[in-house]
N, C-alpha and C positions, 0 to 999 in steps of 0.2 A: 326457337333457339337463337340466342344472341351470339354474334360473332365477336370474338375479343379483339382489342386493338392489336395484339401481337399477331393474330391471324390475319388481320387486314394489312399490317405491314409486310407479312410474308408474301400476300397476294401481290401487293404493289411492287415489291422489290424482286419478286421471283420471276421465273420464265414466263408466267402467264401475262406479263405486261403487254406483250404483243397482242394478245387476244383482247385485253381491256382496250388497248389503243385502237384496234380494229373496230370494236363495238362503238367506241366513242366517235370515230371517223365516219362510221355508217350513219350514226345518228346526225351528225353535222351535215352530211351530205343530203340526208332526207329533209332536214329543215331548209337547206339551201334550195333544194328542188321545189318544196312547197312555197317558199318566198317567191321564187321565179314564177310559179304559176300564178300566185296572187298578183304580182306586179303586171303579168301579162293580161290577167282578167281585168284589173283596174284600168290599165292603159286602154284596153279595147272599150271599155264603157265610157271613158273620158273622150276618146276620139269620136264615139257615137253621139255625144251630146250636141245640142245645137249651140251656136256661138252665143256667148253671154251678151254681147252687144245687140245681137238680133232679138234675143229674148227681152232685154230691157226695152227696146224700141217698141216691141209689141205691147208690152205692159204700159208703157207711157201712152201709146195711142188709145189703149182701152181706158186709162184713167181720164184722159182728155175728152173722150166721148161719153164718159160716165157708165161705161160698160164693165168696169173693173170691180167686181164684188167677190173677194175671196171669202171662202167659207171659213168657219172657226177652225175646222180641221186643218186647212191649208195654212193658216196663220200659226197654229201650234207647231205644225210640221216644220215651217220655216224657222220658228224660234228654236226648236230642238236642234235642227241642222246647224244653226248658227252657234249655238252653245257648244255642240260637239266640235265644230271647226275652231272655235276660239280656244278650246282646251288643248288643241294640237299645235298651237303657235308657240 
């Protein structure tokens, strides 16, 4: 059953607006909490990562000694990560 525009206007302007506002606020708070959890999880992962400079020096040393032989999968992974990162800039 389709709700008419008139019925929608009655709902919006009637005493039930407090209920609608409460539902919307609950949804907004849920999104806010989910976003906070995501920020905390990503922050923890970033803090757990090794320093970039340290990683670069290790790779440079491997290249210099001829021991750096990334697999095709590692190269593709790096290319995809770079493409994703570039899309967020």
